C-alpha positions as CSV (number, residue, x, y, z in Angstrom):
1,X,80.3,130.5,156.4
2,X,78.2,130.4,159.5
3,X,79.7,131.9,162.6
4,X,83.3,131.6,161.5
5,X,85.5,134.2,163.3
6,X,82.4,135.4,165.1
7,X,80.8,136.7,161.9
8,X,77.6,135.5,160.3
9,X,77.2,134.5,156.7
10,X,75.9,137.9,155.6
11,X,78.9,139.7,157.1
12,X,81.3,137.3,155.4
13,X,79.5,137.8,152.0
14,X,79.7,141.6,152.3
15,X,83.4,141.5,153.3
16,X,84.1,139.1,150.4
17,X,82.2,141.3,148.0
18,X,84.3,144.4,148.8
19,X,87.5,142.3,148.7
20,X,86.8,141.0,145.2
21,X,85.5,144.3,143.9
22,X,88.5,146.2,145.1
23,X,90.8,143.6,143.6
24,X,89.0,144.1,140.3
25,X,89.5,147.8,140.5
26,X,93.3,147.5,140.4
27,X,95.6,146.5,137.5
28,X,95.7,144.5,135.4
29,X,91.9,144.7,135.4
30,X,91.5,148.5,135.8
31,X,87.6,148.4,135.9
32,X,86.0,151.8,136.6
33,X,82.8,150.8,138.4
34,X,84.6,148.9,141.3
35,X,86.6,152.0,142.2
36,X,83.3,153.8,142.9
37,X,81.5,150.8,144.6
38,X,84.1,148.5,146.1
39,X,83.8,149.9,149.7
40,X,80.0,149.9,149.7
41,X,79.4,146.3,151.0
42,X,82.1,146.7,153.6
43,X,80.6,150.1,154.7
44,X,77.1,148.5,155.0
45,X,78.5,145.6,157.1
46,X,80.2,148.0,159.5
47,X,77.1,150.2,159.6
48,X,75.1,147.2,160.7
49,X,77.7,145.8,163.2
50,X,76.4,145.6,166.7
51,X,79.7,146.4,168.4
52,X,83.0,148.1,167.5
53,X,84.8,144.7,168.1
54,X,82.5,143.1,165.5
55,X,83.2,145.9,163.1
56,X,86.9,145.3,163.6
57,X,86.4,141.6,162.8
58,X,84.6,142.5,159.6
59,X,87.5,144.7,158.6
60,X,90.1,142.0,159.4
61,X,88.1,139.5,157.3
62,X,88.0,141.9,154.4
63,X,91.7,142.7,154.8
64,X,92.7,139.0,154.7
65,X,90.6,138.3,151.7
66,X,91.5,141.5,149.7
67,X,95.2,141.6,150.4
68,X,95.5,137.8,150.0
69,X,94.2,138.2,146.5
70,X,96.0,141.5,145.6
71,X,99.4,140.2,146.8
72,X,99.2,136.6,145.7
73,X,102.2,137.1,143.5
74,X,104.5,137.6,146.5
75,X,105.1,133.9,147.1
76,X,106.4,133.0,143.6
77,X,108.3,136.3,143.4
78,X,110.1,135.8,146.7
79,X,110.8,132.1,146.3
80,X,113.9,132.9,144.4
81,X,115.2,134.9,147.4
82,X,114.2,132.9,150.5
83,X,112.6,129.7,151.5
84,X,110.4,131.7,154.0
85,X,108.4,133.3,151.1
86,X,105.0,131.8,152.3
87,X,105.6,133.1,155.8
88,X,106.6,136.6,154.6
89,X,103.4,136.7,152.4
90,X,101.2,135.6,155.3
91,X,102.8,138.1,157.7
92,X,102.4,141.0,155.2
93,X,98.7,140.1,154.6
94,X,98.0,139.8,158.3
95,X,99.6,143.1,159.1
96,X,97.6,144.9,156.4
97,X,94.4,143.1,157.6
98,X,95.0,144.4,161.1
99,X,95.2,147.9,159.7
100,X,91.8,147.3,158.0
101,X,90.4,146.1,161.3
102,X,91.6,149.3,163.0
103,X,90.0,151.3,160.3
104,X,86.6,149.6,160.7
105,X,86.8,149.9,164.4
106,X,87.4,153.7,164.1
107,X,84.6,153.9,161.6
108,X,82.2,152.3,164.0
109,X,83.3,154.7,166.8
110,X,82.6,157.7,164.6
111,X,79.2,156.2,163.7
112,X,78.3,155.7,167.3
113,X,79.6,159.2,168.3
114,X,77.3,160.8,165.8
115,X,79.4,163.8,165.3
116,X,80.2,163.2,161.6
117,X,78.1,161.6,158.8
118,X,78.9,158.0,158.1
119,X,79.7,158.7,154.4
120,X,82.2,161.4,155.4
121,X,83.6,159.2,158.1
122,X,84.4,156.5,155.5
123,X,86.4,159.0,153.4
124,X,88.3,160.3,156.4
125,X,89.1,156.8,157.7
126,X,90.2,155.3,154.4
127,X,92.4,158.3,153.5
128,X,94.0,158.4,156.9
129,X,94.6,154.7,156.8
130,X,96.4,154.9,153.5
131,X,98.5,157.8,154.6
132,X,99.4,156.1,157.9
133,X,100.6,152.9,156.3
134,X,102.6,154.8,153.7
135,X,104.4,156.7,156.4
136,X,105.1,153.9,158.8
137,X,108.7,154.0,160.2
138,X,111.5,152.5,158.2
139,X,110.9,149.7,155.7
140,X,107.5,149.1,157.2
141,X,106.2,152.0,155.1
142,X,103.9,150.5,152.5
143,X,102.3,152.8,149.9
144,X,101.4,150.0,147.5
145,X,98.2,150.6,145.5
146,X,96.1,153.0,147.4
147,X,92.5,153.4,146.3
148,X,93.3,156.5,144.3
149,X,95.7,154.5,142.1
150,X,93.0,152.1,141.0
151,X,91.8,154.6,138.3
152,X,95.3,155.1,136.6
153,X,94.1,153.0,133.7
154,X,91.9,156.1,132.9
155,X,94.4,158.8,133.9
156,X,92.3,161.7,132.7
157,X,89.7,160.9,135.3
158,X,92.1,161.4,138.2
159,X,93.5,164.7,137.0
160,X,92.7,166.2,140.5
161,X,95.9,164.4,141.6
162,X,97.8,167.5,140.4
163,X,95.9,169.4,143.1
164,X,95.6,166.9,146.0
165,X,97.9,164.0,145.1
166,X,97.0,160.3,145.3
167,X,95.5,160.7,148.8
168,X,93.2,163.3,147.5
169,X,92.0,161.0,144.8
170,X,91.5,158.3,147.5
171,X,89.4,160.7,149.6
172,X,87.2,161.5,146.5
173,X,86.6,157.9,145.6
174,X,85.9,156.9,149.2
175,X,83.5,159.8,149.5
176,X,81.6,158.5,146.5
177,X,81.5,155.0,148.0
178,X,80.2,156.4,151.3
179,X,77.4,158.2,149.6
180,X,76.4,155.1,147.7
181,X,76.5,153.1,150.9
182,X,74.2,155.8,152.5
183,X,71.8,155.3,149.6
184,X,71.8,151.5,150.2
185,X,71.1,152.0,154.0
186,X,68.4,154.6,153.3
187,X,66.5,152.1,151.1
188,X,66.9,149.2,153.4
189,X,63.4,149.4,154.8
190,X,61.6,149.2,151.5
191,X,60.3,145.9,150.3
192,X,60.8,146.3,146.6
193,X,63.8,147.6,144.6
194,X,61.8,150.5,143.3
195,X,61.0,151.6,146.8
196,X,64.6,151.2,147.8
197,X,65.7,153.3,144.8
198,X,63.2,156.0,145.6
199,X,64.3,156.1,149.2
200,X,68.0,156.4,148.3
201,X,67.8,158.5,145.1
202,X,68.9,161.8,146.8
203,X,72.0,160.1,148.0
204,X,72.6,158.4,144.7
205,X,72.3,161.8,143.0
206,X,74.8,163.3,145.4
207,X,77.2,160.4,144.7
208,X,76.8,160.9,140.9
209,X,77.5,164.6,141.3
210,X,80.6,164.1,143.5
211,X,81.9,161.4,141.1
212,X,81.3,163.4,137.9
213,X,82.6,166.9,138.7
214,X,86.3,166.0,139.5
215,X,86.3,163.5,136.7
216,X,85.0,166.0,134.2
217,X,87.5,168.6,135.3
218,X,90.3,166.0,134.9
219,X,89.3,165.3,131.3
220,X,89.1,169.0,130.5
221,X,92.4,169.6,132.2
222,X,94.2,166.9,130.2
223,X,92.9,168.4,126.9
224,X,94.1,171.9,127.8
225,X,97.5,171.3,129.3
226,X,100.2,173.6,128.1
227,X,102.8,171.0,127.2
228,X,106.3,172.1,126.6
229,X,108.6,170.0,124.5
230,X,111.3,168.3,126.5
231,X,114.3,166.1,125.6
232,X,114.3,163.1,123.3
233,X,115.1,160.0,125.4
234,X,116.0,156.5,124.5
235,X,114.9,153.8,127.0
236,X,116.2,150.2,127.1
237,X,114.5,146.9,128.0
238,X,117.0,144.2,128.8
239,X,116.6,140.4,129.4
240,X,119.6,139.7,131.7
241,X,119.8,137.3,134.7
242,X,116.4,135.9,134.2
243,X,117.1,133.0,136.6
244,X,118.7,133.3,140.1
245,X,121.5,131.0,139.1
246,X,122.3,132.9,135.9
247,X,125.6,134.7,136.1
248,X,126.2,137.6,133.8
249,X,129.3,139.7,134.2
250,X,129.2,143.5,133.9
251,X,131.2,143.4,130.7
252,X,128.7,140.9,129.2
253,X,125.8,143.2,130.3
254,X,127.6,146.2,128.7
255,X,128.1,144.2,125.4
256,X,124.3,143.3,125.4
257,X,123.3,147.0,125.8
258,X,125.9,148.0,123.2
259,X,124.4,145.6,120.7
260,X,120.8,146.8,121.4
261,X,121.8,150.5,120.8
262,X,124.1,149.8,117.9
263,X,121.4,149.9,115.2
264,X,118.7,152.4,116.2
265,X,115.5,152.7,114.1
266,X,116.1,154.9,111.1
267,X,113.1,157.2,111.9
268,X,114.1,157.7,115.5
269,X,115.6,161.1,116.4
270,X,118.9,161.4,118.1
271,X,118.5,161.1,121.8
272,X,119.6,163.7,124.4
273,X,119.6,161.0,127.1
274,X,119.8,157.1,127.2
275,X,118.4,155.2,130.2
276,X,119.4,151.7,131.3
277,X,117.7,149.5,133.9
278,X,118.2,149.2,137.6
279,X,121.2,147.0,138.8
280,X,122.3,146.2,135.2
281,X,125.9,146.4,136.6
282,X,126.8,144.7,139.8
283,X,130.3,146.1,140.4
284,X,130.7,148.4,137.4
285,X,132.1,151.4,139.2
286,X,135.0,149.3,140.4
287,X,135.9,148.1,136.9
288,X,137.7,150.8,134.8
289,X,136.8,148.9,131.6
290,X,133.1,149.1,132.3
291,X,133.3,152.9,133.1
292,X,135.4,153.4,129.9
293,X,132.9,151.3,127.9
294,X,130.0,153.5,129.1
295,X,131.9,156.6,128.2
296,X,132.5,155.2,124.7
297,X,128.8,154.4,124.4
298,X,127.9,157.9,125.4
299,X,130.3,159.4,122.9
300,X,129.0,157.3,120.0
301,X,125.4,158.1,120.9
302,X,126.0,161.8,121.5
303,X,124.1,161.6,124.8
304,X,124.8,160.9,128.5
305,X,123.7,157.5,129.9
306,X,121.8,156.9,133.1
307,X,122.4,153.4,134.4
308,X,121.7,151.3,137.5
309,X,124.5,149.8,139.5
310,X,124.9,148.0,142.8
311,X,128.0,149.5,144.5
312,X,130.0,149.3,147.6
313,X,131.4,152.5,149.2
314,X,133.9,150.7,151.4
315,X,134.6,147.1,152.4
316,X,132.3,145.7,155.0
317,X,130.0,148.8,155.1
318,X,127.2,147.3,153.0
319,X,126.2,148.1,149.4
320,X,123.9,150.7,147.7
321,X,121.4,150.2,144.9
322,X,122.3,153.3,142.9
323,X,121.7,155.2,139.7
324,X,124.7,156.9,138.0
325,X,125.3,159.2,135.0
326,X,128.1,158.6,132.5
327,X,129.3,161.0,129.8
328,X,132.0,160.7,127.1
329,X,134.7,161.5,129.7
330,X,133.3,159.0,132.3
331,X,131.1,159.5,135.4
332,X,129.3,162.8,135.8
333,X,128.7,163.8,139.4
334,X,127.9,161.6,142.3
335,X,125.5,158.6,142.0
336,X,122.1,158.6,143.5
337,X,121.6,155.9,146.2
338,X,118.1,154.4,146.5
339,X,116.4,155.7,149.7
340,X,113.3,153.5,149.8
341,X,114.3,149.9,150.0
342,X,111.9,147.0,149.3
343,X,110.8,145.3,152.5
344,X,111.9,141.6,152.7
345,X,113.9,142.0,149.5
346,X,116.5,144.7,150.0
347,X,116.1,145.2,153.7
348,X,114.3,142.9,156.2
349,X,112.0,144.6,158.7
350,X,112.2,141.4,160.8
351,X,115.6,140.2,159.9
352,X,115.9,137.6,162.7
353,X,112.7,135.8,161.5
354,X,113.2,136.1,157.8
355,X,116.9,135.8,156.8
356,X,118.0,136.6,153.3
357,X,119.4,133.9,151.1
358,X,122.9,132.8,151.8
359,X,125.5,135.1,150.4
360,X,123.2,138.2,150.1
361,X,124.7,141.4,151.5
362,X,122.4,143.9,153.1
363,X,121.7,147.1,151.2
364,X,121.9,150.5,152.8
365,X,119.5,153.4,152.1
366,X,120.7,156.7,150.6
367,X,120.4,160.0,152.4
368,X,119.3,162.6,149.9
369,X,117.4,163.1,146.6
370,X,119.7,163.7,143.6
371,X,118.9,165.5,140.3
372,X,121.2,164.7,137.4
373,X,122.2,167.5,135.1
374,X,121.8,165.8,131.7
375,X,122.6,168.6,129.3
376,X,120.1,171.4,129.9
377,X,117.6,169.1,131.5
378,X,117.3,168.1,135.2
379,X,116.6,164.4,135.6
380,X,115.4,162.6,138.7
381,X,115.6,158.9,139.2
382,X,113.2,156.7,141.1
383,X,114.6,153.3,141.5
384,X,112.1,150.5,141.3
385,X,109.8,150.6,144.4
386,X,110.4,154.3,144.9
387,X,107.8,155.0,142.2
388,X,105.1,154.0,144.8
389,X,106.1,156.9,147.1
390,X,104.3,160.2,146.4
391,X,107.0,162.2,148.3
392,X,109.8,160.9,146.2
393,X,108.6,162.3,142.9
394,X,107.5,165.5,144.6
395,X,111.0,166.0,146.1
396,X,112.7,165.4,142.8
397,X,110.4,167.9,141.0
398,X,111.0,170.5,143.7
399,X,114.7,170.0,143.3
400,X,114.5,170.8,139.6
401,X,113.8,167.6,137.8
402,X,112.0,168.1,134.5
403,X,112.0,164.4,133.6
404,X,111.3,161.5,136.0
405,X,113.0,158.2,135.4
406,X,111.9,154.9,136.9
407,X,114.7,152.3,136.4
408,X,113.7,148.9,137.6
409,X,114.8,145.2,137.6
410,X,111.6,143.1,137.2
411,X,113.5,139.8,137.1
412,X,112.2,138.8,140.5
413,X,108.7,139.1,139.1
414,X,109.5,136.5,136.4
415,X,107.5,133.8,138.2
416,X,104.8,136.0,139.5
417,X,102.8,136.6,136.3
418,X,101.5,139.9,135.0
419,X,99.9,141.2,138.2
420,X,103.0,142.5,140.0
421,X,104.4,144.3,137.0
422,X,101.0,145.9,136.1
423,X,100.6,147.0,139.7
424,X,104.1,148.5,139.8
425,X,103.6,150.4,136.5
426,X,100.4,152.1,137.9
427,X,102.3,154.0,140.5
428,X,104.5,155.8,137.8
429,X,101.3,156.9,136.1
430,X,100.1,158.5,139.3
431,X,103.5,160.2,139.9
432,X,103.4,161.7,136.4
433,X,99.9,163.1,137.0
434,X,100.7,164.5,140.4
435,X,103.8,166.4,139.1
436,X,102.6,166.9,135.5
437,X,106.0,165.6,134.4
438,X,106.9,163.2,131.7
439,X,108.3,159.9,133.0
440,X,110.5,157.2,131.4
441,X,110.6,153.6,132.5
442,X,113.6,151.4,131.8
443,X,113.4,147.7,133.0
444,X,115.2,144.4,133.0
445,X,112.7,141.7,132.1
446,X,109.8,144.2,132.4
447,X,108.1,146.7,130.2
448,X,110.0,149.9,129.2
449,X,108.3,153.0,127.8
450,X,107.0,156.5,128.5
451,X,104.3,158.2,130.5
452,X,103.2,161.7,129.4
453,X,102.2,164.4,131.8
454,X,98.5,163.4,131.4
455,X,99.3,159.9,132.6
456,X,99.0,158.2,129.3
457,X,101.4,155.3,128.6
458,X,103.0,155.4,125.2
459,X,105.9,153.8,123.2
460,X,105.8,150.8,125.5
461,X,108.3,148.0,124.9
462,X,107.3,144.6,126.3
463,X,107.2,141.0,125.1
464,X,109.8,138.3,125.6
465,X,112.8,140.0,124.0
466,X,115.0,143.0,124.6
467,X,114.1,146.3,123.0
468,X,114.7,150.0,122.6
469,X,112.2,152.9,122.5
470,X,112.8,156.5,121.7
471,X,110.4,159.4,122.2
472,X,110.2,163.0,123.3
473,X,109.4,163.6,126.9
474,X,107.1,166.6,127.4
475,X,106.4,168.5,130.6
476,X,104.1,171.3,131.9
477,X,105.7,174.6,132.7
478,X,105.9,175.3,136.4
479,X,105.2,172.9,139.3
480,X,101.7,171.7,140.1
481,X,99.8,172.8,143.2
482,X,100.5,169.4,144.8
483,X,104.3,169.8,144.2
484,X,104.2,173.3,145.7
485,X,102.0,172.6,148.7
486,X,102.5,168.9,149.3
487,X,100.2,166.3,150.7
488,X,97.3,167.9,152.5
489,X,94.6,165.3,152.1
490,X,96.6,162.5,153.9
491,X,97.8,164.2,157.1
492,X,94.6,166.4,157.1
493,X,92.4,163.3,157.1
494,X,94.5,161.7,159.8
495,X,94.4,164.8,162.0
496,X,90.6,165.2,161.6
497,X,90.1,161.5,162.3
498,X,92.1,161.6,165.5
499,X,90.2,164.7,166.7
500,X,86.8,163.1,165.8
501,X,87.6,159.8,167.5
502,X,88.6,161.7,170.7
503,X,85.5,163.9,170.6
504,X,83.1,161.5,169.2
505,X,83.4,158.6,171.6
506,X,79.9,157.4,172.5
507,X,78.7,158.7,175.8
508,X,77.7,156.2,178.4
509,X,74.2,156.5,179.7
510,X,73.9,158.2,183.1
511,X,73.3,155.8,185.9
512,X,69.8,155.7,187.4
513,X,69.3,158.0,190.4
514,X,70.0,156.5,193.8
515,X,67.5,156.6,196.6
516,X,69.1,159.7,198.0
517,X,68.2,161.5,194.7
518,X,64.7,160.1,194.4
519,X,62.0,162.7,194.0
520,X,59.9,163.6,197.0
521,X,56.4,162.0,197.3
522,X,53.4,163.2,199.2
523,X,53.4,160.0,201.2
524,X,56.9,160.3,202.5
525,X,57.2,164.0,202.6
526,X,60.7,163.8,201.1
């Protein structure tokens, strides 16, 4: 690529290698090796950068390439909502690339300051970056697919999430990447690969040890979990409103669900809870016949029904994306209103630049986490995108939820292929591991199923048609350390990084002494 963007061909190749490897680490690929190696080329490029500005350029190039690949599904997904989908995609990718540029700039500052080893600096910077993006103000907060989530295809390997959360897993994986990068740099002077391997073998051994110990503990932990039997739950996959122009009334949606649940499998046990997808009803709480129909459905099944509904509290005050609980006598308690709205879909961060499609009303965010009392079991609902937020599941578990629900409407992914849905599912796996709580997924035009407390997906219902799955949802007695203590790795890395950047700024060389400070000489007598 020559000197494009001020970078030479080697720097572009290293940035591109990291972008592709990290893309391959995430679902639907879920390859193990890239999680341990993806940051190595980028780290080597930053290590060799001549200036901090050049390091930032390398980070920006990496960010554009990586997030451009990772989020390629955004354009077809958003086209059904707005004509500005390509502009939204480009803006999101550029903002994320700028954050990567900042990370590489700080990494170079730490390297030049010399107060922290480069391999440790990489782990601190990457963890702090993820935490900062996930805690940006308002709908700019973006926790999608941190490095730790890349290994959720092998959930036993990331069992340390119950101790340190997803950011702790990110720190661990970035640390392994940093040690491998150190081995590469250590062997750079050798002419042959055997010499390079010999020069870096101590660092490779350290990387292997750091990778193996937490992974082995996670495997052991998954096999020795004290699982307690929980409620039997029925989850539903619907196929409603597949096209933007498709109109389905709430009564038609209720009839479709009723037909699905009318003939359960003969071997399936009676459920203690039934879960329906996000937004299956658009105005259901304002229609007495829909509420009565849900009550009748609950009475016939002998179980309360959790369902998604878009509702208005009062005219002109906006609408809420909510989850509600219905029993034989009607609604039970207050609905839960979604707190984390999807940027550019449910709430526009830059509304003046990216208007919603004509006729769309803005959604409002809820104010508190709600646990439904479904019989003797506390149930917490994560609506769609909320599964990506570590604090959401933790708050629900602290509030008494023994079962986590993720109700979602994947209809807007219909044109986006398998990538978006697979990426979305990975977050629920991480939430189950962090809290050691069984989780249930119910979706419209997406997969439904169960995630056990070890993070294993089971009883999954996909394919082109609607379907129903029933299974027991187990849990682990008592909250995990991560639930009790909270996220330490993320803010801890951010605080350490800030302190090190302030203290580790490279010192400028002292100016040469002026003539008034020149040493005396025998000739001058001064």
